[in-house]
N, CA and C atoms of all chains as a GROMACS GRO file, in nm:
protein
  657
    1GLY      N    1  23.949   9.416  10.433
    1GLY     CA    2  23.966   9.445  10.573
    1GLY      C    3  23.854   9.386  10.656
    2ALA      N    4  23.869   9.392  10.785
    2ALA     CA    5  23.768   9.338  10.875
    2ALA      C    6  23.639   9.415  10.863
    3VAL      N    7  23.528   9.345  10.883
    3VAL     CA    8  23.397   9.408  10.868
    3VAL      C    9  23.317   9.386  10.994
    4VAL      N   10  23.251   9.493  11.036
    4VAL     CA   11  23.159   9.488  11.148
    4VAL      C   12  23.022   9.531  11.098
    5SER      N   13  22.922   9.452  11.126
    5SER     CA   14  22.787   9.487  11.081
    5SER      C   15  22.699   9.519  11.200
    6GLN      N   16  22.596   9.597  11.176
    6GLN     CA   17  22.496   9.628  11.276
    6GLN      C   18  22.357   9.606  11.217
    7HIS      N   19  22.269   9.560  11.303
    7HIS     CA   20  22.131   9.538  11.258
    7HIS      C   21  22.034   9.571  11.371
    8PRO      N   22  21.930   9.647  11.346
    8PRO     CA   23  21.896   9.706  11.217
    8PRO      C   24  21.976   9.834  11.193
    9SER      N   25  21.965   9.887  11.074
    9SER     CA   26  22.033  10.014  11.046
    9SER      C   27  21.948  10.132  11.091
   10ARG      N   28  21.818  10.107  11.097
   10ARG     CA   29  21.727  10.214  11.135
   10ARG      C   30  21.606  10.150  11.202
   11VAL      N   31  21.562  10.207  11.312
   11VAL     CA   32  21.444  10.154  11.381
   11VAL      C   33  21.364  10.268  11.441
   12ILE      N   34  21.234  10.256  11.425
   12ILE     CA   35  21.140  10.352  11.485
   12ILE      C   36  21.049  10.272  11.577
   13CYS      N   37  21.034  10.317  11.700
   13CYS     CA   38  20.953  10.242  11.794
   13CYS      C   39  20.870  10.337  11.879
   14LYS      N   40  20.773  10.280  11.945
   14LYS     CA   41  20.688  10.359  12.034
   14LYS      C   42  20.752  10.367  12.172
   15SER      N   43  20.723  10.474  12.240
   15SER     CA   44  20.774  10.494  12.375
   15SER      C   45  20.729  10.379  12.464
   16GLY      N   46  20.819  10.327  12.544
   16GLY     CA   47  20.788  10.218  12.636
   16GLY      C   48  20.828  10.082  12.586
   17THR      N   49  20.855  10.070  12.458
   17THR     CA   50  20.897   9.940  12.404
   17THR      C   51  21.048   9.923  12.418
   18SER      N   52  21.094   9.800  12.398
   18SER     CA   53  21.237   9.771  12.403
   18SER      C   54  21.289   9.743  12.263
   19VAL      N   55  21.410   9.784  12.240
   19VAL     CA   56  21.471   9.769  12.107
   19VAL      C   57  21.606   9.700  12.122
   20LYS      N   58  21.629   9.599  12.040
   20LYS     CA   59  21.758   9.528  12.042
   20LYS      C   60  21.838   9.562  11.918
   21ILE      N   61  21.964   9.596  11.940
   21ILE     CA   62  22.055   9.626  11.830
   21ILE      C   63  22.169   9.525  11.834
   22GLU      N   64  22.198   9.466  11.717
   22GLU     CA   65  22.304   9.366  11.710
   22GLU      C   66  22.430   9.422  11.646
   23CYS      N   67  22.543   9.380  11.697
   23CYS     CA   68  22.673   9.415  11.641
   23CYS      C   69  22.748   9.285  11.617
   24ARG      N   70  22.786   9.262  11.492
   24ARG     CA   71  22.855   9.138  11.457
   24ARG      C   72  22.989   9.166  11.391
   25SER      N   73  23.090   9.091  11.432
   25SER     CA   74  23.216   9.092  11.358
   25SER      C   75  23.208   8.978  11.258
   26LEU      N   76  23.222   9.012  11.131
   26LEU     CA   77  23.188   8.915  11.025
   26LEU      C   78  23.303   8.820  10.990
   27ASP      N   79  23.425   8.864  11.005
   27ASP     CA   80  23.533   8.776  10.962
   27ASP      C   81  23.646   8.768  11.064
   28PHE      N   82  23.614   8.801  11.190
   28PHE     CA   83  23.714   8.784  11.295
   28PHE      C   84  23.641   8.771  11.428
   29GLN      N   85  23.713   8.723  11.526
   29GLN     CA   86  23.656   8.708  11.659
   29GLN      C   87  23.697   8.826  11.745
   30ALA      N   88  23.604   8.878  11.821
   30ALA     CA   89  23.631   8.996  11.902
   30ALA      C   90  23.592   8.966  12.047
   31THR      N   91  23.691   8.962  12.134
   31THR     CA   92  23.660   8.939  12.274
   31THR      C   93  23.602   9.065  12.338
   32THR      N   94  23.630   9.178  12.278
   32THR     CA   95  23.579   9.305  12.330
   32THR      C   96  23.512   9.384  12.219
   33MET      N   97  23.396   9.435  12.247
   33MET     CA   98  23.327   9.527  12.156
   33MET      C   99  23.289   9.650  12.236
   34PHE      N  100  23.282   9.761  12.168
   34PHE     CA  101  23.248   9.887  12.233
   34PHE      C  102  23.116   9.941  12.175
   35TRP      N  103  23.037  10.000  12.261
   35TRP     CA  104  22.913  10.064  12.217
   35TRP      C  105  22.923  10.214  12.241
   36TYR      N  106  22.882  10.290  12.138
   36TYR     CA  107  22.887  10.435  12.144
   36TYR      C  108  22.750  10.492  12.111
   37ARG      N  109  22.734  10.616  12.154
   37ARG     CA  110  22.613  10.689  12.123
   37ARG      C  111  22.654  10.824  12.065
   38GLN      N  112  22.581  10.870  11.967
   38GLN     CA  113  22.614  10.998  11.907
   38GLN      C  114  22.488  11.080  11.893
   39PHE      N  115  22.488  11.198  11.957
   39PHE     CA  116  22.379  11.293  11.941
   39PHE      C  117  22.407  11.379  11.819
   40PRO      N  118  22.302  11.441  11.763
   40PRO     CA  119  22.322  11.521  11.642
   40PRO      C  120  22.432  11.625  11.656
   41LYS      N  121  22.517  11.631  11.560
   41LYS     CA  122  22.625  11.728  11.552
   41LYS      C  123  22.723  11.717  11.669
   42GLN      N  124  22.729  11.604  11.732
   42GLN     CA  125  22.826  11.581  11.839
   42GLN      C  126  22.910  11.459  11.807
   43SER      N  127  23.019  11.447  11.881
   43SER     CA  128  23.106  11.333  11.856
   43SER      C  129  23.054  11.209  11.927
   44LEU      N  130  23.123  11.100  11.908
   44LEU     CA  131  23.080  10.975  11.968
   44LEU      C  132  23.107  10.976  12.118
   45MET      N  133  23.021  10.912  12.192
   45MET     CA  134  23.038  10.900  12.336
   45MET      C  135  23.037  10.753  12.372
   46LEU      N  136  23.143  10.708  12.436
   46LEU     CA  137  23.150  10.568  12.476
   46LEU      C  138  23.045  10.540  12.583
   47MET      N  139  22.964  10.438  12.558
   47MET     CA  140  22.863  10.399  12.656
   47MET      C  141  22.913  10.286  12.744
   48ALA      N  142  22.968  10.184  12.679
   48ALA     CA  143  23.006  10.065  12.755
   48ALA      C  144  23.104   9.980  12.675
   49THR      N  145  23.176   9.900  12.748
   49THR     CA  146  23.266   9.801  12.688
   49THR      C  147  23.205   9.664  12.711
   50SER      N  148  23.187   9.592  12.603
   50SER     CA  149  23.122   9.461  12.608
   50SER      C  150  23.228   9.353  12.602
   51ASN      N  151  23.231   9.268  12.703
   51ASN     CA  152  23.332   9.163  12.712
   51ASN      C  153  23.266   9.026  12.695
   52GLU      N  154  23.317   8.947  12.605
   52GLU     CA  155  23.261   8.814  12.580
   52GLU      C  156  23.268   8.728  12.705
   53GLY      N  157  23.153   8.676  12.743
   53GLY     CA  158  23.147   8.584  12.855
   53GLY      C  159  23.145   8.649  12.992
   54SER      N  160  23.143   8.781  12.998
   54SER     CA  161  23.138   8.847  13.129
   54SER      C  162  23.052   8.973  13.119
   55LYS      N  163  23.034   9.038  13.231
   55LYS     CA  164  22.948   9.156  13.234
   55LYS      C  165  23.014   9.274  13.164
   56ALA      N  166  22.930   9.356  13.104
   56ALA     CA  167  22.980   9.475  13.038
   56ALA      C  168  23.025   9.579  13.141
   57THR      N  169  23.117   9.662  13.099
   57THR     CA  170  23.164   9.773  13.182
   57THR      C  171  23.102   9.901  13.131
   58TYR      N  172  23.025   9.968  13.214
   58TYR     CA  173  22.953  10.087  13.171
   58TYR      C  174  23.028  10.214  13.210
   59GLU      N  175  23.018  10.313  13.125
   59GLU     CA  176  23.076  10.444  13.155
   59GLU      C  177  22.987  10.517  13.256
   60GLN      N  178  23.049  10.609  13.324
   60GLN     CA  179  22.976  10.686  13.425
   60GLN      C  180  22.858  10.758  13.360
   61GLY      N  181  22.744  10.748  13.426
   61GLY     CA  182  22.626  10.816  13.375
   61GLY      C  183  22.540  10.731  13.283
   62VAL      N  184  22.588  10.614  13.244
   62VAL     CA  185  22.510  10.525  13.156
   62VAL      C  186  22.441  10.422  13.243
   63GLU      N  187  22.309  10.416  13.233
   63GLU     CA  188  22.231  10.325  13.317
   63GLU      C  189  22.238  10.182  13.265
   64LYS      N  190  22.294  10.093  13.343
   64LYS     CA  191  22.311   9.955  13.298
   64LYS      C  192  22.177   9.881  13.286
   65ASP      N  193  22.078   9.922  13.364
   65ASP     CA  194  21.948   9.857  13.354
   65ASP      C  195  21.868   9.910  13.236
   66LYS      N  196  21.909  10.024  13.186
   66LYS     CA  197  21.843  10.086  13.072
   66LYS      C  198  21.901  10.034  12.941
   67PHE      N  199  22.030  10.020  12.940
   67PHE     CA  200  22.101   9.976  12.821
   67PHE      C  201  22.167   9.841  12.852
   68LEU      N  202  22.096   9.735  12.820
   68LEU     CA  203  22.143   9.600  12.850
   68LEU      C  204  22.236   9.552  12.739
   69ILE      N  205  22.351   9.504  12.780
   69ILE     CA  206  22.449   9.456  12.683
   69ILE      C  207  22.476   9.309  12.709
   70ASN      N  208  22.472   9.231  12.602
   70ASN     CA  209  22.502   9.088  12.609
   70ASN      C  210  22.603   9.054  12.501
   71HIS      N  211  22.712   8.992  12.542
   71HIS     CA  212  22.818   8.954  12.448
   71HIS      C  213  22.832   8.803  12.456
   72ALA      N  214  22.738   8.735  12.391
   72ALA     CA  215  22.722   8.591  12.410
   72ALA      C  216  22.824   8.508  12.333
   73SER      N  217  22.879   8.566  12.228
   73SER     CA  218  22.977   8.490  12.150
   73SER      C  219  23.087   8.583  12.105
   74LEU      N  220  23.189   8.528  12.044
   74LEU     CA  221  23.303   8.608  12.002
   74LEU      C  222  23.275   8.692  11.878
   75THR      N  223  23.156   8.676  11.820
   75THR     CA  224  23.123   8.754  11.701
   75THR      C  225  22.996   8.835  11.716
   76LEU      N  226  22.935   8.833  11.834
   76LEU     CA  227  22.807   8.902  11.848
   76LEU      C  228  22.793   8.969  11.984
   77SER      N  229  22.760   9.097  11.980
   77SER     CA  230  22.721   9.170  12.101
   77SER      C  231  22.588   9.238  12.072
   78THR      N  232  22.500   9.239  12.171
   78THR     CA  233  22.372   9.306  12.152
   78THR      C  234  22.353   9.414  12.257
   79LEU      N  235  22.292   9.522  12.213
   79LEU     CA  236  22.254   9.633  12.301
   79LEU      C  237  22.103   9.642  12.298
   80THR      N  238  22.040   9.629  12.414
   80THR     CA  239  21.895   9.642  12.424
   80THR      C  240  21.860   9.768  12.499
   81VAL      N  241  21.788   9.856  12.433
   81VAL     CA  242  21.740   9.977  12.497
   81VAL      C  243  21.603   9.943  12.556
   82THR      N  244  21.595   9.937  12.686
   82THR     CA  245  21.472   9.894  12.750
   82THR      C  246  21.381  10.013  12.779
   83SER      N  247  21.250   9.990  12.766
   83SER     CA  248  21.151  10.094  12.794
   83SER      C  249  21.196  10.227  12.733
   84ALA      N  250  21.211  10.223  12.602
   84ALA     CA  251  21.268  10.339  12.532
   84ALA      C  252  21.180  10.463  12.546
   85HIS      N  253  21.246  10.576  12.556
   85HIS     CA  254  21.178  10.705  12.562
   85HIS      C  255  21.232  10.795  12.452
   86PRO      N  256  21.160  10.899  12.416
   86PRO     CA  257  21.208  10.986  12.307
   86PRO      C  258  21.351  11.037  12.328
   87GLU      N  259  21.392  11.060  12.452
   87GLU     CA  260  21.529  11.108  12.475
   87GLU      C  261  21.635  11.003  12.445
   88ASP      N  262  21.592  10.878  12.424
   88ASP     CA  263  21.688  10.773  12.384
   88ASP      C  264  21.713  10.775  12.234
   89SER      N  265  21.637  10.855  12.163
   89SER     CA  266  21.657  10.866  12.018
   89SER      C  267  21.798  10.915  11.992
   90SER      N  268  21.870  10.840  11.912
   90SER     CA  269  22.011  10.872  11.891
   90SER      C  270  22.067  10.779  11.784
   91PHE      N  271  22.193  10.796  11.755
   91PHE     CA  272  22.265  10.709  11.663
   91PHE      C  273  22.358  10.622  11.747
   92TYR      N  274  22.340  10.492  11.738
   92TYR     CA  275  22.418  10.398  11.819
   92TYR      C  276  22.517  10.324  11.729
   93ILE      N  277  22.642  10.323  11.770
   93ILE     CA  278  22.749  10.266  11.689
   93ILE      C  279  22.829  10.168  11.774
   94CYS      N  280  22.873  10.060  11.714
   94CYS     CA  281  22.960   9.967  11.784
   94CYS      C  282  23.095   9.960  11.713
   95SER      N  283  23.194   9.917  11.786
   95SER     CA  284  23.322   9.887  11.724
   95SER      C  285  23.375   9.757  11.781
   96ALA      N  286  23.456   9.690  11.703
   96ALA     CA  287  23.514   9.563  11.746
   96ALA      C  288  23.652   9.552  11.684
   97GLY      N  289  23.736   9.478  11.748
   97GLY     CA  290  23.869   9.463  11.690
   97GLY      C  291  23.964   9.392  11.781
   98ARG      N  292  24.088   9.408  11.747
   98ARG     CA  293  24.196   9.347  11.822
   98ARG      C  294  24.287   9.457  11.874
   99GLY      N  295  24.288   9.476  12.002
   99GLY     CA  296  24.371   9.582  12.060
   99GLY      C  297  24.331   9.718  12.005
  100HIS      N  298  24.432   9.793  11.956
  100HIS     CA  299  24.399   9.926  11.907
  100HIS      C  300  24.353   9.925  11.762
  101GLU      N  301  24.347   9.807  11.702
  101GLU     CA  302  24.296   9.798  11.565
  101GLU      C  303  24.146   9.774  11.573
  102GLN      N  304  24.070   9.881  11.568
  102GLN     CA  305  23.926   9.875  11.586
  102GLN      C  306  23.854   9.904  11.454
  103PHE      N  307  23.743   9.836  11.435
  103PHE     CA  308  23.661   9.854  11.317
  103PHE      C  309  23.521   9.892  11.360
  104PHE      N  310  23.465   9.990  11.292
  104PHE     CA  311  23.336  10.043  11.333
  104PHE      C  312  23.223   9.984  11.253
  105GLY      N  313  23.111   9.961  11.321
  105GLY     CA  314  22.989   9.925  11.251
  105GLY      C  315  22.929  10.047  11.184
  106PRO      N  316  22.831  10.026  11.096
  106PRO     CA  317  22.771  10.137  11.022
  106PRO      C  318  22.674  10.220  11.105
  107GLY      N  319  22.639  10.172  11.223
  107GLY     CA  320  22.550  10.249  11.308
  107GLY      C  321  22.404  10.211  11.295
  108THR      N  322  22.328  10.241  11.399
  108THR     CA  323  22.183  10.218  11.403
  108THR      C  324  22.117  10.347  11.450
  109ARG      N  325  22.027  10.396  11.367
  109ARG     CA  326  21.956  10.519  11.406
  109ARG      C  327  21.824  10.480  11.472
  110LEU      N  328  21.812  10.514  11.598
  110LEU     CA  329  21.693  10.484  11.676
  110LEU      C  330  21.609  10.609  11.692
  111THR      N  331  21.482  10.597  11.657
  111THR     CA  332  21.387  10.706  11.679
  111THR      C  333  21.274  10.652  11.765
  112VAL      N  334  21.254  10.714  11.879
  112VAL     CA  335  21.148  10.672  11.971
  112VAL      C  336  21.037  10.778  11.966
  113LEU      N  337  20.919  10.732  11.930
  113LEU     CA  338  20.807  10.827  11.915
  113LEU      C  339  20.732  10.848  12.046
  114LYS      N  340  23.841  12.027  12.971
  114LYS     CA  341  23.919  12.016  12.849
  114LYS      C  342  23.910  11.872  12.798
  115ASN      N  343  23.883  11.858  12.666
  115ASN     CA  344  23.875  11.726  12.607
  115ASN      C  345  24.013  11.664  12.596
  116GLU      N  346  24.014  11.530  12.606
  116GLU     CA  347  24.141  11.459  12.591
  116GLU      C  348  24.194  11.472  12.448
  117VAL      N  349  24.103  11.487  12.353
  117VAL     CA  350  24.141  11.501  12.213
  117VAL      C  351  24.076  11.628  12.157
  118GLU      N  352  24.158  11.715  12.103
  118GLU     CA  353  24.110  11.841  12.048
  118GLU      C  354  24.136  11.844  11.898
  119GLN      N  355  24.036  11.887  11.824
  119GLN     CA  356  24.050  11.899  11.679
  119GLN      C  357  24.030  12.042  11.636
  120SER      N  358  24.096  12.077  11.526
  120SER     CA  359  24.072  12.207  11.466
  120SER      C  360  24.094  12.198  11.316
  121PRO      N  361  24.020  12.276  11.237
  121PRO     CA  362  23.908  12.359  11.281
  121PRO      C  363  23.782  12.275  11.304
  122GLN      N  364  23.681  12.335  11.361
  122GLN     CA  365  23.553  12.265  11.380
  122GLN      C  366  23.477  12.256  11.248
  123ASN      N  367  23.485  12.362  11.171
  123ASN     CA  368  23.417  12.368  11.042
  123ASN      C  369  23.515  12.419  10.938
  124LEU      N  370  23.504  12.365  10.818
  124LEU     CA  371  23.597  12.403  10.713
  124LEU      C  372  23.524  12.396  10.579
  125THR      N  373  23.532  12.506  10.506
  125THR     CA  374  23.476  12.510  10.370
  125THR      C  375  23.589  12.536  10.273
  126ALA      N  376  23.596  12.458  10.168
  126ALA     CA  377  23.706  12.470  10.073
  126ALA      C  378  23.652  12.463   9.931
  127GLN      N  379  23.725  12.521   9.840
  127GLN     CA  380  23.694  12.509   9.699
  127GLN      C  381  23.751  12.378   9.647
  128GLU      N  382  23.682  12.320   9.553
  128GLU     CA  383  23.731  12.197   9.492
  128GLU      C  384  23.875  12.216   9.443
  129GLY      N  385  23.958  12.120   9.475
  129GLY     CA  386  24.098  12.126   9.433
  129GLY      C  387  24.193  12.176   9.539
  130GLU      N  388  24.140  12.238   9.643
  130GLU     CA  389  24.226  12.292   9.748
  130GLU      C  390  24.288  12.181   9.832
  131PHE      N  391  24.403  12.215   9.890
  131PHE     CA  392  24.471  12.126   9.984
  131PHE      C  393  24.415  12.155  10.123
  132ILE      N  394  24.377  12.050  10.193
  132ILE     CA  395  24.308  12.066  10.321
  132ILE      C  396  24.389  12.000  10.433
  133THR      N  397  24.395  12.066  10.547
  133THR     CA  398  24.461  12.010  10.664
  133THR      C  399  24.368  12.019  10.784
  134ILE      N  400  24.355  11.909  10.853
  134ILE     CA  401  24.279  11.903  10.978
  134ILE      C  402  24.377  11.858  11.086
  135ASN      N  403  24.374  11.928  11.199
  135ASN     CA  404  24.470  11.902  11.305
  135ASN      C  405  24.406  11.837  11.427
  136CYS      N  406  24.486  11.759  11.496
  136CYS     CA  407  24.438  11.687  11.614
  136CYS      C  408  24.550  11.685  11.719
  137SER      N  409  24.516  11.728  11.840
  137SER     CA  410  24.610  11.721  11.951
  137SER      C  411  24.547  11.639  12.062
  138TYR      N  412  24.628  11.562  12.131
  138TYR     CA  413  24.574  11.479  12.237
  138TYR      C  414  24.660  11.489  12.362
  139SER      N  415  24.597  11.468  12.476
  139SER     CA  416  24.666  11.485  12.603
  139SER      C  417  24.676  11.354  12.681
  140VAL      N  418  24.617  11.247  12.630
  140VAL     CA  419  24.619  11.119  12.701
  140VAL      C  420  24.719  11.024  12.636
  141GLY      N  421  24.757  10.923  12.712
  141GLY     CA  422  24.844  10.823  12.656
  141GLY      C  423  24.765  10.731  12.565
  142ILE      N  424  24.813  10.712  12.444
  142ILE     CA  425  24.743  10.627  12.349
  142ILE      C  426  24.842  10.533  12.281
  143SER      N  427  24.790  10.424  12.230
  143SER     CA  428  24.874  10.331  12.155
  143SER      C  429  24.856  10.349  12.005
  144ALA      N  430  24.746  10.413  11.967
  144ALA     CA  431  24.723  10.437  11.825
  144ALA      C  432  24.626  10.553  11.808
  145LEU      N  433  24.637  10.618  11.695
  145LEU     CA  434  24.544  10.727  11.664
  145LEU      C  435  24.472  10.693  11.535
  146HIS      N  436  24.340  10.712  11.539
  146HIS     CA  437  24.257  10.682  11.423
  146HIS      C  438  24.203  10.810  11.363
  147TRP      N  439  24.194  10.813  11.233
  147TRP     CA  440  24.117  10.915  11.163
  147TRP      C  441  23.995  10.847  11.103
  148LEU      N  442  23.879  10.901  11.134
  148LEU     CA  443  23.752  10.844  11.091
  148LEU      C  444  23.679  10.943  11.002
  149GLN      N  445  23.599  10.890  10.911
  149GLN     CA  446  23.518  10.973  10.825
  149GLN      C  447  23.371  10.935  10.844
  150GLN      N  448  23.288  11.034  10.864
  150GLN     CA  449  23.146  11.009  10.883
  150GLN      C  450  23.066  11.093  10.785
  151HIS      N  451  22.994  11.025  10.696
  151HIS     CA  452  22.911  11.094  10.599
  151HIS      C  453  22.776  11.125  10.660
  152PRO      N  454  22.697  11.214  10.596
  152PRO     CA  455  22.568  11.255  10.654
  152PRO      C  456  22.478  11.139  10.692
  153GLY      N  457  22.485  11.028  10.624
  153GLY     CA  458  22.404  10.912  10.660
  153GLY      C  459  22.440  10.853  10.795
  154GLY      N  460  22.559  10.883  10.843
  154GLY     CA  461  22.598  10.843  10.978
  154GLY      C  462  22.706  10.737  10.985
  155GLY      N  463  22.716  10.650  10.886
  155GLY     CA  464  22.812  10.541  10.893
  155GLY      C  465  22.954  10.592  10.904
  156ILE      N  466  23.033  10.522  10.983
  156ILE     CA  467  23.172  10.564  11.006
  156ILE      C  468  23.266  10.473  10.930
  157VAL      N  469  23.362  10.535  10.865
  157VAL     CA  470  23.466  10.462  10.793
  157VAL      C  471  23.599  10.496  10.857
  158SER      N  472  23.677  10.395  10.886
  158SER     CA  473  23.809  10.418  10.941
  158SER      C  474  23.905  10.446  10.826
  159LEU      N  475  23.965  10.565  10.826
  159LEU     CA  476  24.056  10.603  10.718
  159LEU      C  477  24.198  10.557  10.747
  160PHE      N  478  24.244  10.585  10.866
  160PHE     CA  479  24.382  10.552  10.902
  160PHE      C  480  24.389  10.509  11.048
  161MET      N  481  24.484  10.423  11.074
  161MET     CA  482  24.527  10.395  11.211
  161MET      C  483  24.677  10.415  11.215
  162LEU      N  484  24.722  10.505  11.304
  162LEU     CA  485  24.864  10.542  11.308
  162LEU      C  486  24.921  10.517  11.446
  163SER      N  487  25.039  10.462  11.449
  163SER     CA  488  25.115  10.456  11.574
  163SER      C  489  25.236  10.548  11.566
  164SER      N  490  25.285  10.571  11.445
  164SER     CA  491  25.400  10.659  11.425
  164SER      C  492  25.408  10.698  11.278
  165GLY      N  493  25.480  10.806  11.253
  165GLY     CA  494  25.514  10.840  11.115
  165GLY      C  495  25.399  10.890  11.031
  166LYS      N  496  25.386  10.833  10.915
  166LYS     CA  497  25.300  10.887  10.811
  166LYS      C  498  25.239  10.772  10.732
  167LYS      N  499  25.113  10.792  10.692
  167LYS     CA  500  25.050  10.695  10.603
  167LYS      C  501  24.979  10.770  10.491
  168LYS      N  502  24.973  10.707  10.375
  168LYS     CA  503  24.909  10.769  10.259
  168LYS      C  504  24.815  10.669  10.195
  169HIS      N  505  24.697  10.718  10.160
  169HIS     CA  506  24.602  10.634  10.088
  169HIS      C  507  24.530  10.722   9.987
  170GLY      N  508  24.569  10.707   9.861
  170GLY     CA  509  24.511  10.791   9.758
  170GLY      C  510  24.544  10.937   9.781
  171ARG      N  511  24.440  11.020   9.791
  171ARG     CA  512  24.463  11.164   9.814
  171ARG      C  513  24.471  11.199   9.961
  172LEU      N  514  24.463  11.102  10.046
  172LEU     CA  515  24.465  11.126  10.190
  172LEU      C  516  24.601  11.092  10.248
  173ILE      N  517  24.648  11.181  10.336
  173ILE     CA  518  24.775  11.159  10.406
  173ILE      C  519  24.753  11.187  10.554
  174ALA      N  520  24.801  11.099  10.639
  174ALA     CA  521  24.791  11.120  10.783
  174ALA      C  522  24.930  11.112  10.842
  175THR      N  523  24.958  11.204  10.934
  175THR     CA  524  25.087  11.206  11.002
  175THR      C  525  25.064  11.211  11.151
  176ILE      N  526  25.162  11.164  11.225
  176ILE     CA  527  25.154  11.173  11.371
  176ILE      C  528  25.293  11.202  11.427
  177ASN      N  529  25.296  11.291  11.527
  177ASN     CA  530  25.419  11.322  11.599
  177ASN      C  531  25.396  11.280  11.743
  178ILE      N  532  25.456  11.168  11.780
  178ILE     CA  533  25.431  11.111  11.913
  178ILE      C  534  25.479  11.205  12.024
  179GLN      N  535  25.596  11.266  12.003
  179GLN     CA  536  25.653  11.353  12.107
  179GLN      C  537  25.565  11.474  12.132
  180GLU      N  538  25.512  11.530  12.023
  180GLU     CA  539  25.428  11.649  12.038
  180GLU      C  540  25.281  11.615  12.059
  181LYS      N  541  25.246  11.486  12.052
  181LYS     CA  542  25.107  11.442  12.069
  181LYS      C  543  25.016  11.517  11.971
  182HIS      N  544  25.052  11.508  11.847
  182HIS     CA  545  24.980  11.582  11.744
  182HIS      C  546  24.973  11.499  11.617
  183SER      N  547  24.858  11.507  11.553
  183SER     CA  548  24.839  11.438  11.425
  183SER      C  549  24.769  11.531  11.328
  184SER      N  550  24.794  11.511  11.202
  184SER     CA  551  24.726  11.588  11.098
  184SER      C  552  24.672  11.496  10.991
  185LEU      N  553  24.560  11.535  10.936
  185LEU     CA  554  24.502  11.467  10.819
  185LEU      C  555  24.503  11.567  10.704
  186HIS      N  556  24.563  11.528  10.594
  186HIS     CA  557  24.569  11.614  10.477
  186HIS      C  558  24.488  11.550  10.364
  187ILE      N  559  24.419  11.635  10.290
  187ILE     CA  560  24.348  11.592  10.170
  187ILE      C  561  24.402  11.675  10.054
  188THR      N  562  24.460  11.609   9.958
  188THR     CA  563  24.510  11.680   9.840
  188THR      C  564  24.404  11.680   9.732
  189ALA      N  565  24.403  11.786   9.652
  189ALA     CA  566  24.307  11.797   9.541
  189ALA      C  567  24.166  11.763   9.586
  190SER      N  568  24.116  11.837   9.683
  190SER     CA  569  23.988  11.805   9.745
  190SER      C  570  23.875  11.804   9.642
  191HIS      N  571  23.774  11.722   9.673
  191HIS     CA  572  23.661  11.700   9.583
  191HIS      C  573  23.532  11.708   9.665
  192PRO      N  574  23.421  11.750   9.602
  192PRO     CA  575  23.295  11.756   9.678
  192PRO      C  576  23.259  11.626   9.751
  193ARG      N  577  23.298  11.513   9.697
  193ARG     CA  578  23.265  11.388   9.766
  193ARG      C  579  23.346  11.368   9.894
  194ASP      N  580  23.446  11.454   9.916
  194ASP     CA  581  23.520  11.450  10.043
  194ASP      C  582  23.441  11.517  10.156
  195SER      N  583  23.332  11.584  10.120
  195SER     CA  584  23.251  11.653  10.222
  195SER      C  585  23.199  11.550  10.323
  196ALA      N  586  23.234  11.570  10.448
  196ALA     CA  587  23.199  11.475  10.554
  196ALA      C  588  23.247  11.534  10.686
  197VAL      N  589  23.221  11.462  10.792
  197VAL     CA  590  23.281  11.496  10.921
  197VAL      C  591  23.400  11.404  10.944
  198TYR      N  592  23.512  11.462  10.978
  198TYR     CA  593  23.633  11.386  11.003
  198TYR      C  594  23.661  11.388  11.153
  199ILE      N  595  23.680  11.271  11.209
  199ILE     CA  596  23.696  11.258  11.353
  199ILE      C  597  23.830  11.196  11.384
  200CYS      N  598  23.899  11.258  11.477
  200CYS     CA  599  24.025  11.206  11.527
  200CYS      C  600  23.996  11.129  11.655
  201ALA      N  601  24.051  11.012  11.672
  201ALA     CA  602  24.023  10.931  11.791
  201ALA      C  603  24.150  10.863  11.837
  202GLY      N  604  24.185  10.884  11.962
  202GLY     CA  605  24.300  10.817  12.020
  202GLY      C  606  24.256  10.693  12.094
  203PHE      N  607  24.331  10.586  12.078
  203PHE     CA  608  24.294  10.460  12.144
  203PHE      C  609  24.403  10.421  12.244
  204GLY      N  610  24.365  10.418  12.373
  204GLY     CA  611  24.452  10.366  12.477
  204GLY      C  612  24.391  10.235  12.521
  205ASN      N  613  24.320  10.236  12.633
  205ASN     CA  614  24.237  10.120  12.668
  205ASN      C  615  24.093  10.144  12.628
  206GLN      N  616  24.067  10.259  12.573
  206GLN     CA  617  23.937  10.293  12.517
  206GLN      C  618  23.961  10.404  12.416
  207PHE      N  619  23.856  10.437  12.342
  207PHE     CA  620  23.868  10.547  12.247
  207PHE      C  621  23.840  10.680  12.315
  208TYR      N  622  23.920  10.780  12.276
  208TYR     CA  623  23.894  10.918  12.312
  208TYR      C  624  23.872  10.992  12.181
  209PHE      N  625  23.751  11.048  12.165
  209PHE     CA  626  23.714  11.107  12.038
  209PHE      C  627  23.728  11.258  12.039
  210GLY      N  628  23.776  11.313  11.929
  210GLY     CA  629  23.768  11.456  11.907
  210GLY      C  630  23.625  11.492  11.869
  211THR      N  631  23.597  11.619  11.866
  211THR     CA  632  23.460  11.664  11.839
  211THR      C  633  23.428  11.667  11.690
  212GLY      N  634  23.527  11.640  11.608
  212GLY     CA  635  23.500  11.631  11.465
  212GLY      C  636  23.522  11.762  11.392
  213THR      N  637  23.556  11.750  11.266
  213THR     CA  638  23.569  11.865  11.176
  213THR      C  639  23.473  11.844  11.060
  214SER      N  640  23.381  11.936  11.045
  214SER     CA  641  23.285  11.927  10.935
  214SER      C  642  23.343  11.994  10.812
  215LEU      N  643  23.369  11.916  10.710
  215LEU     CA  644  23.430  11.966  10.586
  215LEU      C  645  23.327  11.974  10.475
  216THR      N  646  23.322  12.088  10.411
  216THR     CA  647  23.238  12.106  10.292
  216THR      C  648  23.327  12.150  10.178
  217VAL      N  649  23.327  12.074  10.070
  217VAL     CA  650  23.405  12.110   9.953
  217VAL      C  651  23.308  12.155   9.844
  218ILE      N  652  23.327  12.278   9.801
  218ILE     CA  653  23.235  12.339   9.705
  218ILE      C  654  23.288  12.320   9.563
  219PRO      N  655  23.202  12.280   9.471
  219PRO     CA  656  23.249  12.259   9.332
  219PRO      C  657  23.296  12.389   9.269
   0.00000   0.00000   0.00000
């Protein structure tokens, strides 16, 4: 089946630094990728829709200047958490696919000290 | 009210028991996904359903489009089935249920 990878799987950073998370579709092209955030013991929350070659669409309440999304190619979308703070610590997951056939990445656990 | 509701929230079962997790949705969707999330966090897509029923090993998923309801069944449950199971409806975006935490005791 289709595979979506994320890198890194785990990152610990100091408050104020920026962190980049990559989401790659390994064996298919994805014009749209989705980024989610999951707090402990809660379900996934859609943050933004990443569109190849155009600006991402952010969900209400998600700061676009805080969470920068770049979808530079049909196989790669990146999420950059800028000036990270401890409250940004969370599990970040991406999905990619064709229409309603979506495949999830393994997730990236971000811890901001 | 969430667009996708799951029940139960928590479920503990003895090894070998038949398990059912229910999902109801109120939004228009083109497909319904059942996802499995282990404690490490990674998500595995178990099923994608548009209609009817699908079976994979000991797992069975059904959907009733008219009633906007889906169920995930696990036959002969095993401790390695312990995970969080998430129901997600996909229209133009995903609508996630809050998950069902399953613990299967040996």
